[in-house]
DSSP file (Angstrom, degrees, kcal/mol; ACC not computed):
  #  RESIDUE AA STRUCTURE BP1 BP2  ACC     N-H-->O    O-->H-N    N-H-->O    O-->H-N    TCO  KAPPA ALPHA  PHI   PSI    X-CA   Y-CA   Z-CA
    1    1 A M              0   0    0      0, 0.0     2,-0.8     0, 0.0     0, 0.0   0.000 360.0 360.0 360.0 127.2    1.2    4.7   23.2
    2    2 A N        +     0   0    0      1,-0.1     0, 0.0     2,-0.0     0, 0.0  -0.746 360.0 165.2 -85.8 110.7    2.7    3.0   19.9
    3    3 A T        +     0   0    0     -2,-0.8     2,-0.2     2,-0.1    -1,-0.1   0.324  28.2 130.6-107.9   5.2    3.5   -0.6   20.8
    4    4 A R        -     0   0    0      1,-0.1     2,-0.4     0, 0.0    -2,-0.0  -0.391  58.4-128.2 -63.3 130.3    3.9   -1.8   17.2
    5    5 A I        -     0   0    0     -2,-0.2     2,-0.3     2,-0.0    -1,-0.1  -0.647  30.8-172.9 -81.5 132.3    7.2   -3.7   16.7
    6    6 A R        -     0   0    0     -2,-0.4    58,-0.0     1,-0.1     3,-0.0  -0.935  27.7-151.1-126.1 148.1    9.2   -2.4   13.7
    7    7 A W  S    S+     0   0    0     -2,-0.3    53,-0.8    57,-0.1     2,-0.3   0.643  82.6  49.2 -90.6 -16.4   12.3   -3.7   12.1
    8    8 A I  B    S-A   59   0A   0     51,-0.1    51,-0.2    52,-0.1    50,-0.1  -0.807  83.8-115.8-119.0 160.3   13.5   -0.3   11.0
    9    9 A R        -     0   0    0     49,-1.8     3,-0.1    -2,-0.3    -2,-0.0  -0.871  39.1-128.9 -90.8 114.3   13.9    3.1   12.6
   10   10 A P        -     0   0    0      0, 0.0     2,-0.1     0, 0.0     7,-0.1  -0.362  27.6-106.3 -64.6 140.3   11.5    5.4   10.9
   11   11 A P        -     0   0    0      0, 0.0     3,-0.1     0, 0.0    47,-0.0  -0.415  26.2-163.8 -68.8 142.2   13.1    8.6    9.6
   12   12 A R        +     0   0    0     -2,-0.1     2,-0.3    -3,-0.1     3,-0.0   0.675  69.0  43.5-101.3 -21.3   12.2   11.6   11.7
   13   13 A Q  S  > S-     0   0    0      1,-0.1     4,-2.6     0, 0.0     5,-0.2  -0.872  83.6-114.4-124.2 158.0   13.3   14.3    9.2
   14   14 A A  H  > S+     0   0    0     -2,-0.3     4,-2.4     1,-0.2     5,-0.2   0.884 118.8  52.1 -55.8 -40.2   13.0   14.9    5.5
   15   15 A R  H  > S+     0   0    0      2,-0.2     4,-2.0     1,-0.2    -1,-0.2   0.896 109.9  48.4 -63.6 -40.2   16.8   14.5    5.1
   16   16 A S  H  > S+     0   0    0      2,-0.2     4,-2.4     1,-0.2    -2,-0.2   0.909 110.6  50.6 -67.7 -42.1   16.7   11.3    7.0
   17   17 A A  H  X S+     0   0    0     -4,-2.6     4,-2.2     1,-0.2    -2,-0.2   0.889 110.0  50.9 -61.0 -40.4   13.8    9.9    4.9
   18   18 A A  H  X S+     0   0    0     -4,-2.4     4,-2.2    -5,-0.2    -1,-0.2   0.879 109.2  50.9 -66.8 -36.7   15.8   10.9    1.8
   19   19 A T  H  X S+     0   0    0     -4,-2.0     4,-2.3     2,-0.2    -2,-0.2   0.923 110.3  49.5 -62.6 -44.4   18.9    9.0    3.1
   20   20 A Q  H  X S+     0   0    0     -4,-2.4     4,-2.3     1,-0.2    -2,-0.2   0.898 109.5  51.0 -63.9 -39.8   16.8    6.0    3.7
   21   21 A Q  H  X S+     0   0    0     -4,-2.2     4,-2.8     2,-0.2    -1,-0.2   0.889 109.6  51.1 -63.3 -40.9   15.2    6.1    0.2
   22   22 A R  H  X S+     0   0    0     -4,-2.2     4,-2.5     2,-0.2    -1,-0.2   0.900 109.9  49.3 -66.5 -38.5   18.7    6.3   -1.3
   23   23 A L  H  X S+     0   0    0     -4,-2.3     4,-2.2     2,-0.2    -2,-0.2   0.897 112.6  48.2 -64.7 -39.4   19.9    3.3    0.7
   24   24 A L  H  X S+     0   0    0     -4,-2.3     4,-2.5     2,-0.2    -2,-0.2   0.916 112.1  48.2 -63.9 -44.1   16.8    1.4   -0.4
   25   25 A D  H  X S+     0   0    0     -4,-2.8     4,-2.4     2,-0.2    -2,-0.2   0.908 112.1  49.8 -63.2 -41.0   17.3    2.4   -4.1
   26   26 A A  H  X S+     0   0    0     -4,-2.5     4,-2.4     1,-0.2    -2,-0.2   0.919 111.3  48.8 -65.2 -41.4   21.0    1.4   -3.9
   27   27 A A  H  X S+     0   0    0     -4,-2.2     4,-2.2     2,-0.2    -2,-0.2   0.927 111.6  48.3 -62.5 -44.4   20.1   -2.0   -2.3
   28   28 A E  H  X S+     0   0    0     -4,-2.5     4,-1.1     1,-0.2    -2,-0.2   0.897 111.6  50.9 -64.9 -40.1   17.4   -2.7   -5.0
   29   29 A A  H  X S+     0   0    0     -4,-2.4     4,-0.5     1,-0.2     3,-0.4   0.918 111.0  48.4 -63.8 -41.7   19.9   -1.7   -7.8
   30   30 A L  H >X S+     0   0    0     -4,-2.4     4,-2.2     1,-0.2     3,-1.4   0.894 106.3  57.0 -66.1 -38.2   22.6   -4.1   -6.3
   31   31 A V  H 3< S+     0   0    0     -4,-2.2    -1,-0.2     1,-0.3    -2,-0.2   0.759  99.2  59.8 -62.2 -26.2   20.1   -6.9   -6.1
   32   32 A A  H 3< S+     0   0    0     -4,-1.1    -1,-0.3    -3,-0.4    -2,-0.2   0.704 113.9  37.7 -72.7 -20.1   19.4   -6.6   -9.8
   33   33 A E  H << S-     0   0    0     -3,-1.4     2,-0.3    -4,-0.5    -2,-0.2   0.730 131.6  -0.1-100.6 -26.4   23.2   -7.3  -10.3
   34   34 A K  S  < S-     0   0    0     -4,-2.2    -1,-0.2     1,-0.0     5,-0.1  -0.916  88.8 -73.7-152.4 172.0   23.8  -10.0   -7.6
   35   35 A S     >  -     0   0    0     -2,-0.3     4,-1.1     1,-0.1     3,-0.3  -0.290  41.2-115.5 -71.4 158.3   21.9  -11.8   -4.9
   36   36 A F  T >4 S+     0   0    0      1,-0.2     3,-0.5     2,-0.2    -1,-0.1   0.884 117.5  57.4 -61.7 -37.3   21.0  -10.0   -1.7
   37   37 A A  T 34 S+     0   0    0      1,-0.2    -1,-0.2    -6,-0.1    25,-0.0   0.859 106.6  50.2 -62.9 -36.0   23.3  -12.4    0.2
   38   38 A E  T 34 S+     0   0    0     -3,-0.3     2,-0.5     2,-0.1    -1,-0.2   0.721  91.8  88.3 -77.1 -23.1   26.2  -11.2   -2.0
   39   39 A A  S << S-     0   0    0     -4,-1.1     2,-0.2    -3,-0.5    -8,-0.0  -0.653  70.1-150.2 -80.1 123.4   25.5   -7.5   -1.5
   40   40 A S     >  -     0   0    0     -2,-0.5     4,-2.6     1,-0.1     5,-0.2  -0.569  24.2-117.3 -92.8 158.6   27.4   -6.2    1.6
   41   41 A V  H  > S+     0   0    0      1,-0.2     4,-2.7     2,-0.2     5,-0.2   0.889 118.0  54.3 -59.7 -37.8   26.3   -3.3    3.8
   42   42 A A  H  > S+     0   0    0      2,-0.2     4,-2.6     1,-0.2    -1,-0.2   0.906 109.2  47.5 -62.7 -39.9   29.5   -1.5    2.7
   43   43 A E  H  > S+     0   0    0      2,-0.2     4,-2.6     1,-0.2    -2,-0.2   0.927 112.2  48.3 -64.1 -47.2   28.6   -1.9   -0.9
   44   44 A I  H  X S+     0   0    0     -4,-2.6     4,-1.8     2,-0.2    -2,-0.2   0.912 114.6  46.4 -60.3 -45.1   25.0   -0.8   -0.4
   45   45 A S  H  X>S+     0   0    0     -4,-2.7     5,-2.8     2,-0.2     4,-0.9   0.921 111.7  50.5 -64.6 -46.9   26.2    2.3    1.5
   46   46 A R  H ><5S+     0   0    0     -4,-2.6     3,-0.9     1,-0.2    -2,-0.2   0.921 109.7  50.6 -56.5 -47.5   28.9    3.2   -1.0
   47   47 A R  H 3<5S+     0   0    0     -4,-2.6    -1,-0.2     1,-0.3    -2,-0.2   0.861 111.8  48.0 -63.5 -35.4   26.5    3.0   -3.9
   48   48 A A  H 3<5S-     0   0    0     -4,-1.8    -1,-0.3    -5,-0.2    -2,-0.2   0.618 116.6-115.1 -81.0 -10.6   24.0    5.3   -2.0
   49   49 A G  T <<5S+     0   0    0     -4,-0.9     2,-0.3    -3,-0.9    -3,-0.2   0.793  77.8 108.7  85.1  28.0   26.8    7.7   -1.2
   50   50 A F      < -     0   0    0     -5,-2.8    -1,-0.3    -6,-0.1    -2,-0.1  -0.840  68.6-101.2-133.5 166.7   26.7    7.2    2.6
   51   51 A S     >  -     0   0    0     -2,-0.3     4,-1.4     1,-0.1     3,-0.3  -0.393  34.6-110.2 -82.8 167.3   28.9    5.6    5.3
   52   52 A V  H  > S+     0   0    0      1,-0.2     4,-2.3     2,-0.2     5,-0.2   0.838 120.8  61.0 -63.6 -32.5   28.2    2.3    6.9
   53   53 A G  H  > S+     0   0    0      1,-0.2     4,-1.1     2,-0.2    -1,-0.2   0.875 100.3  53.4 -61.6 -37.1   27.3    4.2   10.0
   54   54 A A  H  4 S+     0   0    0     -3,-0.3     4,-0.5     1,-0.2    -1,-0.2   0.889 108.0  52.0 -65.4 -37.9   24.5    6.0    8.1
   55   55 A F  H >X S+     0   0    0     -4,-1.4     4,-2.4     1,-0.2     3,-1.6   0.960 111.1  45.2 -61.0 -50.7   23.2    2.5    7.1
   56   56 A Y  H 3< S+     0   0    0     -4,-2.3    -1,-0.2     1,-0.3    -2,-0.2   0.607 103.8  63.2 -76.2 -10.0   23.1    1.3   10.7
   57   57 A S  T 3< S+     0   0    0     -4,-1.1    -1,-0.3    -3,-0.2    -2,-0.2   0.630 117.1  31.0 -81.9 -12.9   21.5    4.5   12.0
   58   58 A R  T <4 S+     0   0    0     -3,-1.6   -49,-1.8    -4,-0.5     2,-0.4   0.699 124.7  37.3-112.3 -29.2   18.5    3.6    9.8
   59   59 A F  B  <  -A    8   0A   0     -4,-2.4    -1,-0.3   -51,-0.2   -51,-0.1  -0.965  60.7-144.3-129.5 141.8   18.5   -0.2    9.7
   60   60 A R  S    S-     0   0    0    -53,-0.8     2,-0.3    -2,-0.4    -1,-0.1   0.865  82.5 -33.6 -71.9 -35.0   19.3   -2.8   12.4
   61   61 A D  S  > S-     0   0    0     -6,-0.1     4,-1.6     1,-0.0     3,-0.2  -0.929  77.1 -72.0-165.7-174.3   20.9   -5.1    9.7
   62   62 A K  H  > S+     0   0    0     -2,-0.3     4,-2.3     1,-0.2     5,-0.1   0.872 126.7  56.6 -62.9 -35.1   20.6   -6.2    6.1
   63   63 A H  H  > S+     0   0    0      1,-0.2     4,-2.3     2,-0.2    -1,-0.2   0.854 103.9  53.1 -66.9 -36.2   17.4   -8.1    6.9
   64   64 A A  H  > S+     0   0    0      2,-0.2     4,-2.1    -3,-0.2    -1,-0.2   0.876 108.6  50.2 -65.4 -36.6   15.7   -5.0    8.2
   65   65 A L  H  X S+     0   0    0     -4,-1.6     4,-2.5     2,-0.2    -2,-0.2   0.925 109.6  50.5 -65.9 -43.6   16.6   -3.3    5.0
   66   66 A L  H  X S+     0   0    0     -4,-2.3     4,-2.3     1,-0.2    -2,-0.2   0.901 109.1  51.6 -60.8 -41.7   15.1   -6.1    3.0
   67   67 A H  H  X S+     0   0    0     -4,-2.3     4,-2.6     2,-0.2    -1,-0.2   0.914 110.1  49.1 -57.5 -44.4   11.9   -5.9    5.1
   68   68 A C  H  X S+     0   0    0     -4,-2.1     4,-2.6     2,-0.2    -2,-0.2   0.892 108.8  52.8 -64.4 -40.3   11.7   -2.2    4.4
   69   69 A L  H  X S+     0   0    0     -4,-2.5     4,-2.4     2,-0.2    -1,-0.2   0.898 109.5  49.8 -59.7 -40.9   12.2   -2.8    0.7
   70   70 A E  H  X S+     0   0    0     -4,-2.3     4,-2.5     2,-0.2    -2,-0.2   0.914 110.2  49.6 -65.3 -45.8    9.3   -5.3    0.8
   71   71 A E  H  X S+     0   0    0     -4,-2.6     4,-2.1     2,-0.2    -2,-0.2   0.912 111.9  48.5 -59.5 -41.8    7.1   -2.7    2.6
   72   72 A R  H  X S+     0   0    0     -4,-2.6     4,-2.4     1,-0.2    -2,-0.2   0.936 110.9  50.8 -64.5 -42.8    7.9   -0.1    0.1
   73   73 A F  H  X S+     0   0    0     -4,-2.4     4,-2.8     1,-0.2    -2,-0.2   0.904 111.0  48.4 -56.3 -45.6    7.2   -2.5   -2.7
   74   74 A L  H  X S+     0   0    0     -4,-2.5     4,-2.5     2,-0.2    -1,-0.2   0.863 110.9  50.4 -70.7 -34.3    3.8   -3.4   -1.2
   75   75 A V  H  X S+     0   0    0     -4,-2.1     4,-2.3     2,-0.2    -1,-0.2   0.931 113.5  45.2 -65.2 -44.6    2.8    0.3   -0.7
   76   76 A E  H  X S+     0   0    0     -4,-2.4     4,-2.2     2,-0.2    -2,-0.2   0.915 113.3  50.9 -66.9 -41.2    3.7    1.0   -4.3
   77   77 A A  H  X S+     0   0    0     -4,-2.8     4,-2.6     1,-0.2    -2,-0.2   0.924 110.7  49.0 -62.3 -44.0    1.9   -2.1   -5.5
   78   78 A S  H  X S+     0   0    0     -4,-2.5     4,-2.4     1,-0.2    -1,-0.2   0.901 110.9  48.7 -64.6 -39.7   -1.2   -1.1   -3.6
   79   79 A A  H  X S+     0   0    0     -4,-2.3     4,-2.2     2,-0.2    -1,-0.2   0.879 112.5  50.1 -63.8 -36.8   -1.2    2.4   -4.9
   80   80 A T  H  X S+     0   0    0     -4,-2.2     4,-2.5     2,-0.2    -2,-0.2   0.899 110.2  48.8 -67.4 -42.2   -0.8    1.0   -8.5
   81   81 A V  H  X S+     0   0    0     -4,-2.6     4,-2.3     2,-0.2    -2,-0.2   0.911 110.2  52.4 -67.2 -42.2   -3.7   -1.5   -8.0
   82   82 A E  H  < S+     0   0    0     -4,-2.4     4,-0.3     1,-0.2    -2,-0.2   0.946 113.4  43.1 -58.1 -47.6   -5.9    1.3   -6.7
   83   83 A A  H >< S+     0   0    0     -4,-2.2     3,-1.1     1,-0.2    -2,-0.2   0.903 113.6  51.9 -62.7 -41.8   -5.1    3.5   -9.7
   84   84 A A  H 3< S+     0   0    0     -4,-2.5    -1,-0.2     1,-0.2    -2,-0.2   0.829 110.5  48.0 -66.1 -33.5   -5.5    0.6  -12.1
   85   85 A L  T 3< S+     0   0    0     -4,-2.3    -1,-0.2    -5,-0.2    -2,-0.2   0.356  76.2 124.6 -93.4   7.2   -8.9   -0.4  -10.8
   86   86 A D    X>  -     0   0    0     -3,-1.1     3,-1.8    -4,-0.3     4,-0.6  -0.557  59.8-142.7 -67.5 119.3  -10.4    3.1  -10.8
   87   87 A P  G >4 S+     0   0    0      0, 0.0     3,-0.8     0, 0.0     4,-0.2   0.797  97.2  64.6 -56.6 -29.6  -13.5    2.7  -12.9
   88   88 A A  G >4 S+     0   0    0      1,-0.2     3,-0.9     2,-0.2    -2,-0.1   0.810  94.3  61.8 -64.5 -28.0  -13.1    6.1  -14.6
   89   89 A R  G <4 S+     0   0    0     -3,-1.8    -1,-0.2     1,-0.2    -4,-0.1   0.842 108.8  41.4 -62.9 -35.4   -9.8    4.7  -16.1
   90   90 A W  G X< S+     0   0    0     -3,-0.8     3,-2.2    -4,-0.6    -1,-0.2   0.223  74.8 140.1-104.6  13.2  -11.7    2.1  -18.1
   91   91 A V  T <  S+     0   0    0     -3,-0.9     3,-0.1     1,-0.3    -3,-0.0  -0.392  83.0   6.9 -62.7 128.3  -14.8    3.9  -19.3
   92   92 A G  T 3  S+     0   0    0      1,-0.3    -1,-0.3    -2,-0.1     2,-0.2   0.392 100.4 127.1  81.0  -1.9  -15.5    2.8  -22.8
   93   93 A A    <   -     0   0    0     -3,-2.2    -1,-0.3     1,-0.1     2,-0.2  -0.608  54.3-129.8 -86.6 146.9  -12.8    0.0  -22.8
   94   94 A S     >  -     0   0    0     -2,-0.2     4,-2.4    -3,-0.1     5,-0.2  -0.481  25.3-107.4 -86.9 163.1  -13.7   -3.6  -23.7
   95   95 A I  H  > S+     0   0    0      1,-0.2     4,-2.9     2,-0.2     5,-0.2   0.921 121.3  51.0 -54.8 -47.9  -12.8   -6.6  -21.6
   96   96 A P  H  > S+     0   0    0      0, 0.0     4,-2.9     0, 0.0    -1,-0.2   0.915 110.2  50.4 -59.5 -42.6  -10.1   -7.6  -24.1
   97   97 A Q  H  > S+     0   0    0      2,-0.2     4,-2.3     1,-0.2    -2,-0.2   0.904 111.9  46.9 -60.4 -41.4   -8.6   -4.1  -24.0
   98   98 A I  H  X S+     0   0    0     -4,-2.4     4,-2.5     2,-0.2     5,-0.2   0.940 113.2  48.5 -67.7 -45.7   -8.5   -4.1  -20.2
   99   99 A A  H  X S+     0   0    0     -4,-2.9     4,-2.9     1,-0.2     5,-0.3   0.918 110.4  51.3 -60.4 -44.0   -6.9   -7.6  -20.1
  100  100 A E  H  X S+     0   0    0     -4,-2.9     4,-2.8    -5,-0.2     5,-0.2   0.943 112.1  46.7 -59.3 -47.5   -4.3   -6.6  -22.7
  101  101 A E  H  X S+     0   0    0     -4,-2.3     4,-2.1    -5,-0.2    -2,-0.2   0.927 115.0  45.4 -60.9 -46.3   -3.3   -3.5  -20.7
  102  102 A V  H  X S+     0   0    0     -4,-2.5     4,-2.8     2,-0.2     5,-0.2   0.931 114.5  47.9 -64.8 -46.7   -3.2   -5.3  -17.3
  103  103 A I  H  X S+     0   0    0     -4,-2.9     4,-2.7     1,-0.2     5,-0.2   0.936 111.4  49.9 -61.7 -46.1   -1.2   -8.2  -18.7
  104  104 A A  H  X S+     0   0    0     -4,-2.8     4,-2.0    -5,-0.3    -1,-0.2   0.889 112.8  47.6 -61.9 -37.4    1.3   -6.0  -20.5
  105  105 A F  H  X S+     0   0    0     -4,-2.1     4,-2.8    -5,-0.2    -2,-0.2   0.940 111.7  50.0 -66.3 -45.3    1.8   -4.0  -17.3
  106  106 A L  H  X S+     0   0    0     -4,-2.8     4,-2.4     1,-0.2    -2,-0.2   0.896 111.7  47.9 -63.7 -41.3    2.2   -7.1  -15.2
  107  107 A V  H  X S+     0   0    0     -4,-2.7     4,-2.4    -5,-0.2    -1,-0.2   0.921 114.0  46.7 -62.6 -44.4    4.8   -8.6  -17.7
  108  108 A A  H  X S+     0   0    0     -4,-2.0     4,-2.3    -5,-0.2    -2,-0.2   0.905 113.0  48.1 -66.6 -41.5    6.8   -5.4  -17.8
  109  109 A M  H  X S+     0   0    0     -4,-2.8     4,-2.6     2,-0.2    -2,-0.2   0.903 111.8  51.3 -66.8 -39.0    6.7   -5.0  -13.9
  110  110 A Y  H  X S+     0   0    0     -4,-2.4     4,-0.8    -5,-0.2    -2,-0.2   0.936 111.7  46.6 -61.0 -48.6    7.9   -8.6  -13.5
  111  111 A R  H  < S+     0   0    0     -4,-2.4     3,-0.3     1,-0.2     4,-0.2   0.889 116.4  44.7 -62.0 -39.7   10.8   -8.1  -16.0
  112  112 A E  H  < S+     0   0    0     -4,-2.3     3,-0.2     1,-0.2    -2,-0.2   0.877 125.4  29.7 -71.6 -39.9   11.8   -4.9  -14.3
  113  113 A R  H  X S+     0   0    0     -4,-2.6     4,-2.2    -5,-0.2     3,-0.3   0.157  81.0 118.2-111.4  17.8   11.6   -6.0  -10.7
  114  114 A F  H  X S+     0   0    0     -4,-0.8     4,-2.5    -3,-0.3     5,-0.2   0.878  73.4  54.5 -52.2 -45.9   12.3   -9.7  -11.1
  115  115 A A  H  > S+     0   0    0     -4,-0.2     4,-1.8     1,-0.2    -1,-0.2   0.921 111.2  42.3 -61.6 -44.2   15.4   -9.6   -8.9
  116  116 A I  H  > S+     0   0    0     -3,-0.3     4,-2.4     2,-0.2    -1,-0.2   0.875 113.1  53.5 -74.9 -33.8   13.8   -8.1   -5.9
  117  117 A L  H  X S+     0   0    0     -4,-2.2     4,-2.2     2,-0.2    -2,-0.2   0.890 107.3  53.1 -63.7 -37.7   10.7  -10.3   -6.3
  118  118 A R  H  X S+     0   0    0     -4,-2.5     4,-2.4    -5,-0.2    -2,-0.2   0.906 110.0  47.8 -61.4 -44.6   13.1  -13.3   -6.3
  119  119 A E  H  X S+     0   0    0     -4,-1.8     4,-2.4     2,-0.2     5,-0.2   0.907 110.2  51.6 -67.8 -40.4   14.7  -12.1   -3.0
  120  120 A F  H  X S+     0   0    0     -4,-2.4     4,-1.8     1,-0.2    -2,-0.2   0.931 113.5  44.3 -61.3 -42.9   11.3  -11.5   -1.4
  121  121 A L  H  X S+     0   0    0     -4,-2.2     4,-1.1     2,-0.2    -2,-0.2   0.915 113.1  50.9 -67.3 -42.4   10.2  -15.0   -2.2
  122  122 A G  H  X S+     0   0    0     -4,-2.4     4,-0.8     1,-0.2    -1,-0.2   0.888 114.1  43.8 -61.2 -41.3   13.4  -16.6   -1.2
  123  123 A H  H  X S+     0   0    0     -4,-2.4     4,-2.0     1,-0.2    -1,-0.2   0.760 105.4  62.2 -77.2 -25.4   13.4  -14.8    2.2
  124  124 A S  H  < S+     0   0    0     -4,-1.8    -1,-0.2    -5,-0.2    -2,-0.2   0.802 101.2  54.7 -71.5 -25.7    9.7  -15.5    2.8
  125  125 A I  H  < S+     0   0    0     -4,-1.1    -1,-0.2     1,-0.2    -2,-0.2   0.843 116.2  35.4 -70.8 -34.6   10.5  -19.2    2.7
  126  126 A T  H  <        0   0    0     -4,-0.8    -2,-0.2     1,-0.2    -1,-0.2   0.677 360.0 360.0 -98.6 -18.8   13.2  -18.9    5.4
  127  127 A D     <        0   0    0     -4,-2.0    -1,-0.2     0, 0.0    -2,-0.1   0.462 360.0 360.0 -80.7 360.0   11.6  -16.2    7.6
């Protein structure tokens, strides 16, 4: 029996998973333009090409969506770290080369995802 508490309703079908991903992508794009608090459910839904009802069939509320965005980010970050730390990737590379590559990646990722990182940090303080 699965007793794990979840903030979102996991998608059961591929189409439902795709809908959820589009809603997450739309929310992240909106957060790049304005704060999470300023982005409405209607706006997120419209940008994703779905109804507000489709939003609420996948998320309890906006905070559940933010939690799901954070989970997605952490899964992506974990996969990225695993690939980046693969010893085969760095065969023959010097420490300065490795450091330069890692730092360049981190700076680019921070610039690209700054808005969503800001929201995660802001909400972690109040949650």
